[in-house]
VEXKOL-382607 format. One record per residue (C-alpha): residue number from 1; x, y, z; residue in three letters. Coordinates in steps of 0.5 Angstrom, whole numbers, plus 500, padded with zeros to 3 digits. Last residue first. Layout:
! residues N
+-----+------+-------+-----+---------+
| num | east | north |  up | residuo |
+-----+------+-------+-----+---------+
| NUM |    X |     Y |   Z |     Ala |
...
+-----+------+-------+-----+---------+
END
This chain:
! residues 470
+-----+------+-------+-----+---------+
| num | east | north |  up | residuo |
+-----+------+-------+-----+---------+
| 470 |  453 |   344 | 952 |     Asn |
| 469 |  446 |   339 | 954 |     Glu |
| 468 |  442 |   346 | 951 |     Ala |
| 467 |  446 |   346 | 945 |     Ile |
| 466 |  445 |   338 | 944 |     Gln |
| 465 |  437 |   337 | 945 |     Leu |
| 464 |  437 |   344 | 939 |     Val |
| 463 |  440 |   339 | 935 |     Ile |
| 462 |  437 |   333 | 937 |     Glu |
| 461 |  430 |   337 | 936 |     Lys |
| 460 |  432 |   339 | 929 |     Phe |
| 459 |  434 |   332 | 927 |     Arg |
| 458 |  427 |   331 | 929 |     Asn |
| 457 |  424 |   335 | 925 |     Gly |
| 456 |  427 |   333 | 919 |     Arg |
| 455 |  426 |   326 | 920 |     Glu |
| 454 |  419 |   329 | 920 |     Ile |
| 453 |  418 |   332 | 914 |     Tyr |
| 452 |  421 |   327 | 910 |     Asn |
| 451 |  427 |   322 | 908 |     Lys |
| 450 |  432 |   329 | 909 |     Phe |
| 449 |  437 |   334 | 906 |     Leu |
| 448 |  434 |   336 | 900 |     Asp |
| 447 |  427 |   333 | 901 |     Phe |
| 446 |  425 |   336 | 906 |     Ser |
| 445 |  420 |   340 | 903 |     Ala |
| 444 |  420 |   348 | 903 |     Gly |
| 443 |  417 |   353 | 907 |     Ala |
| 442 |  423 |   351 | 912 |     Pro |
| 441 |  419 |   353 | 920 |     Ser |
| 440 |  424 |   353 | 925 |     Phe |
| 439 |  423 |   358 | 929 |     Leu |
| 438 |  427 |   361 | 934 |     Ile |
| 437 |  423 |   366 | 939 |     Ser |
| 436 |  428 |   371 | 942 |     Asp |
| 435 |  427 |   373 | 949 |     Ser |
| 434 |  435 |   372 | 952 |     Pro |
| 433 |  438 |   374 | 945 |     Lys |
| 432 |  440 |   370 | 939 |     Ala |
| 431 |  445 |   371 | 934 |     Leu |
| 430 |  449 |   366 | 936 |     Ala |
| 429 |  443 |   361 | 937 |     Tyr |
| 428 |  441 |   362 | 930 |     Ser |
| 427 |  448 |   360 | 927 |     Gln |
| 426 |  447 |   354 | 931 |     Lys |
| 425 |  442 |   352 | 927 |     Ile |
| 424 |  444 |   353 | 921 |     Ala |
| 423 |  450 |   350 | 922 |     Ala |
| 422 |  446 |   344 | 925 |     Glu |
| 421 |  440 |   344 | 918 |     Leu |
| 420 |  446 |   344 | 913 |     Thr |
| 419 |  449 |   349 | 907 |     Asp |
| 418 |  449 |   355 | 910 |     Phe |
| 417 |  445 |   362 | 909 |     Asn |
| 416 |  445 |   368 | 911 |     Val |
| 415 |  440 |   373 | 912 |     Cys |
| 414 |  438 |   381 | 914 |     Ser |
| 413 |  432 |   383 | 909 |     Ile |
| 412 |  432 |   388 | 905 |     Asn |
| 411 |  427 |   386 | 900 |     Asn |
| 410 |  433 |   384 | 895 |     Lys |
| 409 |  436 |   381 | 900 |     Lys |
| 408 |  432 |   376 | 902 |     Cys |
| 407 |  431 |   373 | 895 |     Leu |
| 406 |  438 |   373 | 894 |     Ala |
| 405 |  438 |   369 | 902 |     Thr |
| 404 |  432 |   364 | 899 |     Ile |
| 403 |  437 |   362 | 892 |     Tyr |
| 402 |  443 |   361 | 897 |     Lys |
| 401 |  439 |   357 | 901 |     Ala |
| 400 |  436 |   354 | 896 |     Glu |
| 399 |  438 |   345 | 896 |     Lys |
| 398 |  440 |   346 | 904 |     Gly |
| 397 |  439 |   353 | 910 |     Phe |
| 396 |  437 |   359 | 911 |     Ser |
| 395 |  438 |   364 | 917 |     Ile |
| 394 |  433 |   369 | 917 |     Ile |
| 393 |  434 |   374 | 922 |     Asn |
| 392 |  429 |   379 | 927 |     Lys |
| 391 |  422 |   378 | 924 |     Ile |
| 390 |  417 |   381 | 929 |     Arg |
| 389 |  416 |   387 | 925 |     Ser |
| 388 |  412 |   383 | 919 |     Ile |
| 387 |  412 |   387 | 913 |     Lys |
| 386 |  418 |   384 | 910 |     Arg |
| 385 |  416 |   377 | 911 |     Leu |
| 384 |  411 |   378 | 906 |     Glu |
| 383 |  416 |   380 | 900 |     Gln |
| 382 |  419 |   373 | 902 |     Val |
| 381 |  413 |   370 | 901 |     Phe |
| 380 |  411 |   373 | 894 |     Pro |
| 379 |  418 |   371 | 892 |     Ser |
| 378 |  418 |   364 | 894 |     Arg |
| 377 |  415 |   362 | 887 |     Asp |
| 376 |  413 |   355 | 887 |     Val |
| 375 |  416 |   349 | 883 |     Gly |
| 374 |  416 |   344 | 889 |     Lys |
| 373 |  420 |   349 | 893 |     Ser |
| 372 |  425 |   345 | 896 |     Val |
| 371 |  428 |   346 | 903 |     Gly |
| 370 |  430 |   352 | 907 |     Gly |
| 369 |  428 |   357 | 912 |     Leu |
| 368 |  430 |   358 | 920 |     Leu |
| 367 |  426 |   364 | 922 |     Leu |
| 366 |  429 |   368 | 928 |     Ile |
| 365 |  423 |   372 | 931 |     Ile |
| 364 |  423 |   378 | 936 |     Pro |
| 363 |  418 |   377 | 941 |     Lys |
| 362 |  411 |   381 | 941 |     Asn |
| 361 |  408 |   373 | 943 |     Asn |
| 360 |  402 |   375 | 938 |     Gln |
| 359 |  409 |   373 | 933 |     Ser |
| 358 |  408 |   367 | 933 |     Leu |
| 357 |  402 |   366 | 930 |     Lys |
| 356 |  404 |   371 | 924 |     Lys |
| 355 |  410 |   367 | 923 |     Val |
| 354 |  406 |   360 | 923 |     Ala |
| 353 |  401 |   363 | 919 |     Ala |
| 352 |  407 |   365 | 914 |     Leu |
| 351 |  410 |   358 | 914 |     Thr |
| 350 |  404 |   354 | 913 |     Ser |
| 349 |  403 |   359 | 906 |     Ala |
| 348 |  411 |   359 | 905 |     Pro |
| 347 |  409 |   352 | 904 |     Thr |
| 346 |  413 |   346 | 908 |     Thr |
| 345 |  411 |   347 | 915 |     Ser |
| 344 |  411 |   341 | 918 |     Lys |
| 343 |  417 |   342 | 920 |     Ser |
| 342 |  416 |   347 | 926 |     Asp |
| 341 |  419 |   346 | 931 |     Asn |
| 340 |  419 |   352 | 936 |     Tyr |
| 339 |  425 |   354 | 940 |     Phe |
| 338 |  424 |   359 | 946 |     Glu |
| 337 |  431 |   363 | 948 |     Ile |
| 336 |  430 |   365 | 955 |     Asn |
| 335 |  438 |   362 | 957 |     Asn |
| 334 |  434 |   355 | 954 |     His |
| 333 |  427 |   355 | 953 |     Thr |
| 332 |  424 |   348 | 952 |     Asn |
| 331 |  421 |   345 | 946 |     Leu |
| 330 |  414 |   348 | 942 |     Lys |
| 329 |  411 |   345 | 937 |     Glu |
| 328 |  409 |   349 | 932 |     Leu |
| 327 |  407 |   343 | 928 |     Arg |
| 326 |  412 |   337 | 929 |     His |
| 325 |  409 |   334 | 934 |     Glu |
| 324 |  401 |   336 | 933 |     Leu |
| 323 |  399 |   338 | 940 |     Asn |
| 322 |  396 |   334 | 946 |     Pro |
| 321 |  388 |   333 | 946 |     Thr |
| 320 |  385 |   332 | 953 |     Leu |
| 319 |  383 |   339 | 954 |     Lys |
| 318 |  380 |   339 | 948 |     Ile |
| 317 |  375 |   334 | 949 |     Ala |
| 316 |  372 |   337 | 955 |     Glu |
| 315 |  371 |   344 | 951 |     Ser |
| 314 |  368 |   340 | 945 |     Leu |
| 313 |  363 |   337 | 948 |     Lys |
| 312 |  357 |   340 | 945 |     Asn |
| 311 |  360 |   340 | 938 |     Ile |
| 310 |  358 |   334 | 937 |     Arg |
| 309 |  353 |   334 | 931 |     Asn |
| 308 |  357 |   331 | 925 |     Val |
| 307 |  356 |   339 | 921 |     Leu |
| 306 |  357 |   342 | 928 |     Tyr |
| 305 |  364 |   339 | 929 |     Leu |
| 304 |  366 |   340 | 922 |     Ser |
| 303 |  364 |   348 | 923 |     Ser |
| 302 |  368 |   348 | 930 |     Phe |
| 301 |  374 |   345 | 928 |     Ile |
| 300 |  374 |   349 | 921 |     Ile |
| 299 |  374 |   355 | 925 |     Leu |
| 298 |  379 |   354 | 930 |     Ile |
| 297 |  384 |   351 | 924 |     Asn |
| 296 |  383 |   358 | 920 |     Glu |
| 295 |  385 |   361 | 927 |     Arg |
| 294 |  391 |   357 | 928 |     Phe |
| 293 |  392 |   352 | 934 |     Ile |
| 292 |  398 |   354 | 938 |     Phe |
| 291 |  395 |   349 | 944 |     His |
| 290 |  396 |   349 | 951 |     Ala |
| 289 |  397 |   357 | 952 |     Pro |
| 288 |  390 |   358 | 949 |     Gly |
| 287 |  386 |   357 | 943 |     Asp |
| 286 |  380 |   351 | 943 |     Ile |
| 285 |  375 |   354 | 948 |     Gln |
| 284 |  378 |   361 | 947 |     Ser |
| 283 |  375 |   361 | 939 |     Ile |
| 282 |  367 |   361 | 943 |     Asp |
| 281 |  362 |   357 | 940 |     Gly |
| 280 |  356 |   356 | 935 |     Ile |
| 279 |  353 |   363 | 935 |     Lys |
| 278 |  347 |   364 | 932 |     Glu |
| 277 |  344 |   368 | 926 |     Glu |
| 276 |  339 |   367 | 921 |     Thr |
| 275 |  336 |   368 | 915 |     Asn |
| 274 |  332 |   361 | 915 |     Lys |
| 273 |  335 |   359 | 907 |     Ala |
| 272 |  341 |   364 | 908 |     Phe |
| 271 |  344 |   361 | 914 |     Ser |
| 270 |  349 |   364 | 918 |     Lys |
| 269 |  354 |   360 | 923 |     Lys |
| 268 |  358 |   364 | 928 |     Ile |
| 267 |  363 |   363 | 932 |     Ile |
| 266 |  365 |   369 | 937 |     Asp |
| 265 |  372 |   371 | 940 |     Lys |
| 264 |  372 |   378 | 935 |     Gly |
| 263 |  366 |   375 | 929 |     Asp |
| 262 |  369 |   368 | 926 |     Ala |
| 261 |  365 |   366 | 920 |     Tyr |
| 260 |  361 |   359 | 919 |     Phe |
| 259 |  356 |   360 | 912 |     Leu |
| 258 |  351 |   356 | 909 |     Thr |
| 257 |  348 |   355 | 903 |     Asp |
| 256 |  341 |   354 | 900 |     Glu |
| 255 |  339 |   361 | 899 |     Lys |
| 254 |  345 |   362 | 894 |     Arg |
| 253 |  352 |   365 | 897 |     Leu |
| 252 |  354 |   372 | 892 |     Lys |
| 251 |  352 |   377 | 896 |     Asn |
| 250 |  356 |   374 | 902 |     Ile |
| 249 |  361 |   377 | 898 |     Ile |
| 248 |  359 |   383 | 896 |     Thr |
| 247 |  356 |   384 | 904 |     Lys |
| 246 |  364 |   384 | 906 |     Pro |
| 245 |  366 |   378 | 910 |     Pro |
| 244 |  366 |   376 | 917 |     Lys |
| 243 |  373 |   374 | 919 |     Asn |
| 242 |  377 |   367 | 918 |     Glu |
| 241 |  372 |   365 | 913 |     Ala |
| 240 |  367 |   358 | 912 |     Phe |
| 239 |  363 |   356 | 907 |     Phe |
| 238 |  357 |   350 | 908 |     Tyr |
| 237 |  356 |   346 | 901 |     Leu |
| 236 |  351 |   341 | 900 |     Arg |
| 235 |  353 |   336 | 895 |     Ser |
| 234 |  350 |   336 | 888 |     Gln |
| 233 |  356 |   339 | 885 |     Ile |
| 232 |  356 |   341 | 877 |     Thr |
| 231 |  352 |   347 | 877 |     Ser |
| 230 |  357 |   350 | 882 |     Leu |
| 229 |  363 |   350 | 878 |     Pro |
| 228 |  367 |   352 | 884 |     Leu |
| 227 |  373 |   358 | 882 |     Lys |
| 226 |  368 |   364 | 885 |     His |
| 225 |  367 |   359 | 892 |     Leu |
| 224 |  374 |   359 | 892 |     Ile |
| 223 |  376 |   364 | 898 |     Gly |
| 222 |  369 |   361 | 902 |     Leu |
| 221 |  374 |   356 | 904 |     Pro |
| 220 |  370 |   349 | 904 |     Leu |
| 219 |  366 |   345 | 908 |     Leu |
| 218 |  362 |   340 | 904 |     Ala |
| 217 |  356 |   335 | 906 |     Lys |
| 216 |  353 |   329 | 903 |     Gln |
| 215 |  345 |   328 | 902 |     Lys |
| 214 |  345 |   331 | 895 |     Gly |
| 213 |  351 |   326 | 893 |     Thr |
| 212 |  358 |   327 | 892 |     Gln |
| 211 |  362 |   324 | 886 |     His |
| 210 |  365 |   332 | 885 |     Leu |
| 209 |  367 |   333 | 892 |     Ile |
| 208 |  374 |   331 | 893 |     Ile |
| 207 |  375 |   331 | 886 |     Thr |
| 206 |  376 |   339 | 888 |     Leu |
| 205 |  383 |   338 | 889 |     Lys |
| 204 |  385 |   335 | 882 |     Ala |
| 203 |  382 |   340 | 879 |     Asn |
| 202 |  385 |   346 | 884 |     Phe |
| 201 |  392 |   343 | 882 |     Tyr |
| 200 |  390 |   343 | 875 |     Asn |
| 199 |  389 |   350 | 874 |     Lys |
| 198 |  395 |   352 | 878 |     Leu |
| 197 |  399 |   348 | 873 |     Ser |
| 196 |  405 |   343 | 872 |     Lys |
| 195 |  401 |   339 | 877 |     His |
| 194 |  407 |   335 | 879 |     Arg |
| 193 |  413 |   341 | 879 |     Asp |
| 192 |  406 |   346 | 881 |     Leu |
| 191 |  406 |   341 | 888 |     His |
| 190 |  403 |   347 | 891 |     Asn |
| 189 |  400 |   354 | 890 |     Pro |
| 188 |  395 |   356 | 895 |     Tyr |
| 187 |  388 |   353 | 897 |     Phe |
| 186 |  384 |   352 | 904 |     Asn |
| 185 |  382 |   347 | 909 |     Thr |
| 184 |  378 |   343 | 904 |     Trp |
| 183 |  374 |   339 | 908 |     Ile |
| 182 |  369 |   333 | 905 |     Ala |
| 181 |  363 |   330 | 910 |     Leu |
| 180 |  360 |   324 | 907 |     Asp |
| 179 |  367 |   322 | 903 |     Pro |
| 178 |  365 |   321 | 895 |     Ala |
| 177 |  370 |   317 | 892 |     Phe |
| 176 |  368 |   315 | 885 |     Gln |
| 175 |  373 |   316 | 879 |     Lys |
| 174 |  379 |   318 | 884 |     Ser |
| 173 |  386 |   319 | 881 |     Leu |
| 172 |  387 |   326 | 881 |     Glu |
| 171 |  385 |   325 | 889 |     Leu |
| 170 |  391 |   321 | 891 |     Gln |
| 169 |  396 |   326 | 888 |     Phe |
| 168 |  392 |   332 | 891 |     Ser |
| 167 |  393 |   330 | 898 |     Ser |
| 166 |  388 |   326 | 903 |     Leu |
| 165 |  388 |   326 | 910 |     Glu |
| 164 |  382 |   321 | 912 |     Leu |
| 163 |  378 |   320 | 919 |     Ile |
| 162 |  374 |   314 | 918 |     Ala |
| 161 |  368 |   311 | 921 |     Thr |
| 160 |  365 |   306 | 924 |     Asp |
| 159 |  371 |   301 | 924 |     Tyr |
| 158 |  372 |   294 | 924 |     Lys |
| 157 |  378 |   291 | 923 |     Lys |
| 156 |  384 |   290 | 917 |     Lys |
| 155 |  380 |   293 | 912 |     Phe |
| 154 |  383 |   300 | 915 |     Ile |
| 153 |  389 |   298 | 912 |     Glu |
| 152 |  387 |   301 | 906 |     Leu |
| 151 |  387 |   308 | 906 |     Leu |
| 150 |  395 |   308 | 908 |     Pro |
| 149 |  396 |   310 | 915 |     Thr |
| 148 |  402 |   316 | 915 |     Gly |
| 147 |  398 |   322 | 914 |     Ile |
| 146 |  396 |   321 | 907 |     Asn |
| 145 |  391 |   317 | 908 |     Gly |
| 144 |  389 |   315 | 916 |     Gly |
| 143 |  386 |   315 | 922 |     Thr |
| 142 |  381 |   310 | 923 |     Phe |
| 141 |  376 |   311 | 929 |     Ile |
| 140 |  372 |   306 | 932 |     Lys |
| 139 |  367 |   309 | 937 |     Gln |
| 138 |  366 |   307 | 944 |     Lys |
| 137 |  369 |   313 | 946 |     Pro |
| 136 |  366 |   318 | 943 |     Ser |
| 135 |  367 |   324 | 945 |     Ile |
| 134 |  374 |   324 | 947 |     Gln |
| 133 |  375 |   319 | 940 |     Thr |
| 132 |  372 |   325 | 937 |     Leu |
| 131 |  376 |   330 | 939 |     Ile |
| 130 |  383 |   326 | 937 |     Gln |
| 129 |  381 |   324 | 930 |     Ser |
| 128 |  379 |   332 | 930 |     Leu |
| 127 |  385 |   335 | 932 |     Leu |
| 126 |  389 |   330 | 928 |     His |
| 125 |  386 |   330 | 922 |     Val |
| 124 |  385 |   338 | 922 |     Ile |
| 123 |  392 |   339 | 924 |     Ser |
| 122 |  395 |   334 | 919 |     Thr |
| 121 |  390 |   338 | 913 |     Lys |
| 120 |  393 |   345 | 915 |     Gly |
| 119 |  396 |   347 | 909 |     Val |
| 118 |  394 |   346 | 901 |     Ser |
| 117 |  388 |   343 | 903 |     Gly |
| 116 |  385 |   337 | 903 |     Thr |
| 115 |  380 |   332 | 909 |     Ile |
| 114 |  375 |   327 | 908 |     Gly |
| 113 |  370 |   325 | 914 |     Ile |
| 112 |  367 |   318 | 912 |     Thr |
| 111 |  361 |   314 | 916 |     Asn |
| 110 |  363 |   306 | 916 |     Gly |
| 109 |  361 |   302 | 909 |     Leu |
| 108 |  368 |   301 | 907 |     Phe |
| 107 |  369 |   297 | 901 |     Gln |
| 106 |  367 |   300 | 895 |     Gln |
| 105 |  370 |   308 | 897 |     Ala |
| 104 |  376 |   304 | 900 |     Phe |
| 103 |  377 |   301 | 893 |     Ile |
| 102 |  377 |   308 | 890 |     Asp |
| 101 |  382 |   311 | 894 |     Leu |
| 100 |  387 |   306 | 893 |     Glu |
|  99 |  386 |   309 | 886 |     Ser |
|  98 |  386 |   305 | 879 |     Ile |
|  97 |  391 |   306 | 873 |     Phe |
|  96 |  388 |   301 | 867 |     Lys |
|  95 |  383 |   306 | 863 |     Asn |
|  94 |  390 |   312 | 864 |     Lys |
|  93 |  394 |   307 | 860 |     Tyr |
|  92 |  396 |   311 | 854 |     Lys |
|  91 |  396 |   317 | 859 |     Lys |
|  90 |  402 |   315 | 861 |     Tyr |
|  89 |  408 |   320 | 861 |     Asp |
|  88 |  403 |   325 | 865 |     Ser |
|  87 |  403 |   319 | 871 |     Leu |
|  86 |  408 |   322 | 876 |     Asp |
|  85 |  409 |   317 | 882 |     Ile |
|  84 |  408 |   319 | 889 |     Gly |
|  83 |  401 |   317 | 890 |     Pro |
|  82 |  403 |   310 | 889 |     Ser |
|  81 |  401 |   307 | 883 |     Pro |
|  80 |  395 |   302 | 882 |     Leu |
|  79 |  395 |   298 | 876 |     Ile |
|  78 |  389 |   294 | 872 |     Leu |
|  77 |  389 |   290 | 867 |     Asp |
|  76 |  397 |   288 | 868 |     Asn |
|  75 |  402 |   286 | 863 |     Gln |
|  74 |  402 |   292 | 858 |     Glu |
|  73 |  404 |   297 | 863 |     Leu |
|  72 |  410 |   292 | 866 |     Phe |
|  71 |  412 |   292 | 859 |     Glu |
|  70 |  411 |   300 | 859 |     Leu |
|  69 |  416 |   301 | 865 |     Ile |
|  68 |  422 |   295 | 863 |     Lys |
|  67 |  422 |   299 | 856 |     Gln |
|  66 |  423 |   306 | 860 |     Ser |
|  65 |  428 |   303 | 864 |     Asn |
|  64 |  432 |   301 | 858 |     Asn |
|  63 |  437 |   306 | 858 |     Glu |
|  62 |  439 |   306 | 866 |     Lys |
|  61 |  436 |   309 | 872 |     Asn |
|  60 |  432 |   303 | 873 |     Ser |
|  59 |  426 |   300 | 875 |     Glu |
|  58 |  425 |   292 | 876 |     Lys |
|  57 |  420 |   288 | 875 |     Phe |
|  56 |  417 |   283 | 880 |     Tyr |
|  55 |  411 |   278 | 879 |     Lys |
|  54 |  408 |   276 | 885 |     Ile |
|  53 |  408 |   268 | 887 |     Lys |
|  52 |  406 |   270 | 895 |     His |
|  51 |  412 |   267 | 897 |     Ala |
|  50 |  416 |   270 | 892 |     Gln |
|  49 |  414 |   276 | 894 |     Leu |
|  48 |  414 |   276 | 900 |     Tyr |
|  47 |  421 |   273 | 901 |     Ala |
|  46 |  423 |   278 | 896 |     Val |
|  45 |  421 |   283 | 901 |     Glu |
|  44 |  424 |   279 | 907 |     Gln |
|  43 |  432 |   280 | 904 |     Pro |
|  42 |  431 |   287 | 902 |     Gln |
|  41 |  428 |   290 | 895 |     Leu |
|  40 |  433 |   295 | 891 |     Ala |
|  39 |  430 |   302 | 890 |     Arg |
|  38 |  426 |   303 | 883 |     Lys |
|  37 |  420 |   298 | 884 |     Glu |
|  36 |  414 |   295 | 880 |     Leu |
|  35 |  410 |   289 | 883 |     Leu |
|  34 |  406 |   284 | 880 |     Ser |
|  33 |  400 |   280 | 882 |     Leu |
|  32 |  396 |   274 | 879 |     Lys |
|  31 |  389 |   274 | 881 |     Ile |
|  30 |  386 |   267 | 882 |     Asn |
|  29 |  384 |   270 | 889 |     Asn |
|  28 |  383 |   278 | 890 |     Gln |
|  27 |  382 |   279 | 898 |     Thr |
|  26 |  388 |   278 | 902 |     Arg |
|  25 |  394 |   278 | 897 |     Val |
|  24 |  390 |   284 | 894 |     Phe |
|  23 |  390 |   287 | 901 |     Tyr |
|  22 |  397 |   285 | 902 |     Asn |
|  21 |  399 |   288 | 896 |     Leu |
|  20 |  396 |   294 | 897 |     Ala |
|  19 |  399 |   296 | 903 |     Ser |
|  18 |  405 |   295 | 901 |     Ala |
|  17 |  404 |   300 | 895 |     Gly |
|  16 |  402 |   305 | 900 |     Val |
|  15 |  408 |   304 | 905 |     Lys |
|  14 |  413 |   304 | 900 |     Gly |
|  13 |  413 |   298 | 894 |     Phe |
|  12 |  412 |   303 | 888 |     Gly |
|  11 |  407 |   301 | 882 |     Trp |
|  10 |  403 |   295 | 884 |     Val |
|   9 |  399 |   291 | 878 |     Gly |
|   8 |  393 |   287 | 877 |     Ile |
|   7 |  393 |   282 | 872 |     Thr |
|   6 |  386 |   278 | 871 |     Lys |
|   5 |  380 |   282 | 871 |     Arg |
|   4 |  374 |   280 | 869 |     Glu |
|   3 |  372 |   280 | 876 |     Lys |
|   2 |  371 |   287 | 876 |     Asn |
|   1 |  374 |   290 | 883 |     Met |
+-----+------+-------+-----+---------+
END
């Protein structure tokens, strides 16, 4: 931190804001701290602020609220905003804004694996963390970021490696964060209500590799190759593709690049510098009855473990790795009807992946859709659903339920809508027959009815349990 700065403000008192204040209290002597928060504080939170002499600015919905925000911005030399806060109206103060990512980058001396992407980053973080823990039990691994544990919590203990899930909101403010291994899972339209355009969203994600050095590595989907500003990227680039790409695509890769791809069940590493190919694994080492893992994610796991020299013990480690809750999580079967909780699917791309994966079971699927679209047009998504023969019915719920139903009917897909999740689940069960699968994969954010996807997924499981008991 710059010693000339005398005041630091934290905007937002959620997990990130609370963690940041705790960090500043522990590390920044003789620095005045302040907090800007919209919600009413709990008595213990007020006591905490008073105990550490932290000035409190209260946001409100009243007309003078903008003045209160400006007062907070003016009175602080540095400001750490929570990732969920849209700063587009406060560009005048952009030189004051700092990110938890950059504070992390300045202080953490261990190895860092940073993971971003539109879909699948939580699954990759979870799997990598579990597998590396099993392979190297003596290594102390911190898992955090957008996955739930704020980044600055890492400094409460000593860790050797940090595995971080990073959202576009976290990355867009970063000016120096550079992971030793950057993993970009994929790129689909998302958060356009916040980023305003697909280009802005892409550029926010791109930040994960822009500050890397020539000694650091980046694992990227081959599909974004044409979007990359290769002349400004210094890191060593490794690409992956779910299937062997045609020569027209392969020829666009440079001599210094490396490609991982799946050829049937074989995972292949192609080195252009040496003009060689080698098999580094088999999809069946991960995919099987005990784990519902998408093909793309399997490829990323293999490639990542190869790049950190830990691939040799994968088969042993995956047996001890539990499935991720709320991500194509199979619940108890009732009356030979299977229930799957995929509440983590908050985008059309993730739901499409879940539907295609479940279709491999060759059973009819009743799909529950809902949530809010975050500025993403769902029309192309519904058109894709029409092509999947295993979908028997669609049940929509929540704020955009009628809109989803209208899109389905336009595409000749059977769909009915309900205001609540409970009513939607009961209707799906009423329509289901033995050997059907009920897939709860909303393709939208949870904020219309729930605090987050975890609360939404837990509610789904509660209702399914009630159905089974009754």
